[in-house]
C-alpha positions in Angstrom: 15.1 30.6 -189.3 15.8 29.7 -186.0 18.1 27.9 -184.3 16.5 24.8 -184.6 16.0 24.9 -188.1 19.5 25.9 -188.6 20.8 23.0 -187.0 18.7 20.7 -188.9 20.0 21.9 -192.3 23.8 21.8 -190.8 22.6 18.4 -190.6 21.1 17.9 -193.4 24.0 19.3 -195.6 26.5 17.1 -193.8 24.7 14.2 -194.7 24.6 15.1 -198.5 28.3 16.3 -198.3 29.0 12.7 -196.5 26.7 11.1 -199.0 28.5 12.4 -201.9 31.6 10.9 -201.5 30.3 7.5 -201.1 30.2 5.3 -204.4 26.4 5.7 -204.7 27.2 9.5 -204.5 24.6 10.7 -207.6 21.9 8.4 -206.0 22.3 9.4 -202.4 23.0 13.2 -203.0 20.1 13.0 -204.5 18.0 12.3 -201.8 19.4 14.0 -199.2 19.3 17.1 -201.3 15.6 16.4 -202.1 14.8 16.1 -198.1 17.1 19.8 -197.6 14.8 21.3 -200.3 11.7 19.7 -198.4 12.4 21.2 -195.2 13.5 24.8 -196.7 10.1 24.5 -198.2 8.0 23.7 -195.1 10.2 26.3 -193.5 8.9 29.1 -195.7 5.3 28.2 -195.9 5.6 28.4 -191.7 7.0 31.6 -192.4 4.2 33.1 -194.4 1.8 31.5 -192.2 3.0 33.1 -189.2 3.1 36.2 -191.5 -0.5 36.0 -192.2 -1.4 35.4 -188.4 0.6 38.5 -187.2 -1.2 40.7 -190.2 -4.5 39.1 -189.1 -3.5 40.0 -185.2 -2.4 43.4 -185.9 -6.1 44.0 -187.5 -7.9 42.8 -184.6 -5.6 44.4 -182.6 -5.9 47.8 -184.3 -9.8 46.9 -184.5 -10.4 46.2 -180.6 -8.4 49.6 -180.2 -11.1 51.6 -181.7 -13.9 49.9 -179.7 -12.0 51.2 -176.9 -11.3 54.1 -177.4 -14.0 55.3 -179.6 -17.4 53.5 -179.5 -19.5 54.6 -176.7 -18.7 53.8 -172.8 -18.7 51.3 -170.3 -17.9 48.8 -172.4 -18.4 45.0 -172.0 -16.9 41.6 -173.3 -18.4 38.2 -173.8 -17.8 35.2 -175.0 -20.3 34.6 -177.7 -23.0 31.5 -177.3 -22.6 28.4 -178.9 -25.3 27.7 -181.9 -28.8 27.5 -181.4 -28.7 29.7 -178.6 -29.5 33.3 -178.4 -27.4 36.6 -177.3 -29.3 39.2 -175.1 -27.7 42.5 -174.8 -28.8 43.8 -171.1 -26.8 46.8 -171.7 -28.1 48.7 -175.4 -30.6 50.7 -174.8 -33.5 49.3 -175.9 -32.0 45.6 -174.9 -32.5 42.6 -177.4 -32.3 39.4 -177.9 -30.8 37.6 -181.2 -29.4 34.3 -182.7 -25.7 35.3 -184.4 -25.3 34.7 -187.7 -23.0 31.3 -188.3 -19.8 32.8 -189.2 -19.6 34.6 -185.5 -19.9 31.3 -183.6 -17.7 29.6 -186.4 -15.1 31.8 -185.7 -15.7 31.9 -181.6 -15.7 35.8 -182.0 -16.1 38.0 -178.5 -19.1 40.4 -178.2 -18.3 43.9 -177.3 -21.0 46.0 -175.9 -22.5 49.2 -174.0 -25.9 51.4 -173.8 -25.1 52.9 -177.9 -23.2 49.1 -179.5 -23.2 45.4 -180.5 -20.0 44.8 -182.1 -18.7 41.8 -183.5 -15.5 41.7 -185.1 -13.8 38.2 -186.7 -10.5 38.5 -188.9 -8.5 35.4 -189.4 -6.7 36.7 -192.6 -7.3 39.8 -194.0 -9.1 38.7 -196.8 -12.1 37.7 -194.7 -11.9 40.0 -191.9 -15.8 40.4 -191.3 -17.9 42.6 -188.6 -21.4 42.9 -187.3 -22.7 45.6 -185.4 -25.8 46.9 -183.6 -26.1 50.2 -183.3 -28.0 53.4 -182.2 -26.4 56.8 -183.7 -27.8 59.9 -182.4 -26.2 62.4 -184.8 -23.6 62.5 -187.8 -21.5 65.0 -186.7 -18.3 64.1 -184.6 -18.6 67.6 -182.8 -21.7 66.1 -181.1 -23.6 69.0 -182.9 -25.6 68.2 -185.2 -29.4 67.5 -185.4 -30.9 64.2 -183.5 -31.6 61.7 -186.2 -34.7 60.0 -187.2 -35.4 57.1 -189.1 -35.7 59.1 -192.3 -32.7 61.6 -191.5 -30.5 58.7 -191.0 -31.8 57.3 -194.0 -31.4 60.6 -196.1 -27.6 60.4 -194.6 -26.2 57.0 -196.6 -28.0 58.6 -199.5 -25.6 61.4 -199.0 -23.0 59.2 -198.3 -23.8 57.5 -201.8 -23.8 61.0 -203.5 -20.6 61.9 -202.3 -18.8 59.1 -203.4 -17.8 57.4 -199.5 -20.2 55.0 -200.2 -21.7 53.3 -203.3 -25.3 52.1 -202.9 -26.0 49.0 -204.7 -29.1 48.0 -204.1 -32.4 48.8 -201.2 -35.6 47.5 -199.9 -38.1 48.2 -197.3 -38.6 45.8 -194.9 -39.7 45.2 -191.1 -37.4 44.4 -188.3 -39.7 43.1 -185.1 -42.6 44.2 -186.6 -40.7 48.1 -187.2 -40.7 49.7 -190.4 -37.2 49.2 -191.6 -35.1 49.5 -194.6 -31.8 47.5 -195.8 -29.2 48.8 -198.0 -26.3 47.1 -199.7 -23.2 49.3 -200.6 -19.6 49.0 -200.9 -16.5 51.2 -200.6 -13.4 52.0 -201.9 -11.5 54.3 -200.0 -13.4 54.7 -196.6 -13.6 57.9 -194.7 -13.2 58.4 -190.7 -16.1 59.4 -188.3 -18.8 59.9 -191.3 -21.0 56.2 -190.7 -22.7 57.9 -187.2 -21.9 59.0 -183.7 -23.2 58.4 -180.5 -22.3 61.8 -178.4 -18.9 62.4 -180.2 -18.1 59.2 -180.8 -17.9 58.4 -184.1 -17.5 55.2 -186.5 -16.1 55.1 -189.6 -17.0 53.7 -193.4 -14.2 51.2 -193.6 -12.3 51.0 -197.4 -12.3 48.4 -199.6 -15.5 46.6 -198.1 -18.9 45.2 -198.9 -22.0 46.8 -196.4 -25.3 45.8 -195.5 -26.8 48.6 -193.2 -30.7 48.3 -192.0 -32.0 50.8 -190.4 -35.2 50.4 -188.0 -37.4 52.9 -187.2 -37.6 52.7 -183.0 -40.6 55.2 -183.5 -41.2 59.1 -183.3 -38.9 61.3 -181.8 -36.5 58.3 -181.0 -32.8 57.6 -182.8 -33.2 54.6 -185.4 -31.4 51.5 -184.5 -28.9 51.1 -187.5 -27.9 47.2 -187.6 -25.0 46.1 -190.5 -22.8 44.0 -191.7 -19.7 44.3 -193.5 -16.7 42.4 -195.0 -14.1 43.0 -197.3 -14.6 43.3 -201.1 -12.1 40.5 -201.7 -13.8 37.8 -199.2 -14.9 35.2 -201.6 -18.4 34.1 -199.2 -18.9 37.6 -198.8 -22.3 37.4 -200.5 -23.4 34.5 -198.3 -21.7 35.7 -195.2 -24.0 39.1 -195.5 -27.1 36.8 -196.0 -26.7 35.5 -192.8 -27.4 38.7 -191.5 -31.6 37.6 -192.5 -31.0 35.1 -189.1 -30.3 38.2 -187.4 -33.1 40.2 -188.3 -35.6 37.6 -188.5 -34.5 37.0 -184.7 -34.1 39.9 -183.3 -36.8 41.3 -180.3 -36.4 44.4 -178.6 -37.1 45.2 -175.2 -38.0 48.5 -173.5 -35.4 50.7 -172.3 -35.6 51.3 -168.3 
């Protein structure tokens, strides 16, 4: 309770004592104690809200720290476009344009991008945290010494993560993205694991705990590492199915350019 709230409470309690001494003691005291109870309830609501905001803020800071310290080089940050426009990423290799899903735009999520990933995260409260990423992994070992990934070997890697119970694959379909061969894989995680999803050099991404995810692996051609587009949100998010389905907006609109 801050100083202002202390003062308000003290005044209300003094009024209650004074009212108790009047001829209409019971009625006045009851009214003023009700006002005091309302003040206390409002304070508790503000305290709870502040705690949730603080937790969400910590989650965003931690996520930002992971971006700054572990995902690629030469990061750029930009404000996402308003609804109805496309996002262009000239830093990614290859460059691309796409329409962002509604949850990114509605939550005014910033864009983090470099030559190996573009990444958005929203975390107003922990139960509705969500990520969207367009990434390019070249191996799956943190020491950077793994064999160069191909489309087929990365799809096999996701299957291996499921066999090791790091993720649980709940479904998969073949599809095309920008006229390229692709596979879409739905998965959940319980405990998570560090540095196992994929690496660009020695900068690796984690499988986060308690998440529902959709991975789309895009074949970029013979001898090329795949592009992995994925979205994930908390298993506790009541909107998780709707938010993940918005990935179709990305997949239907993304267009890849030519790497310079």
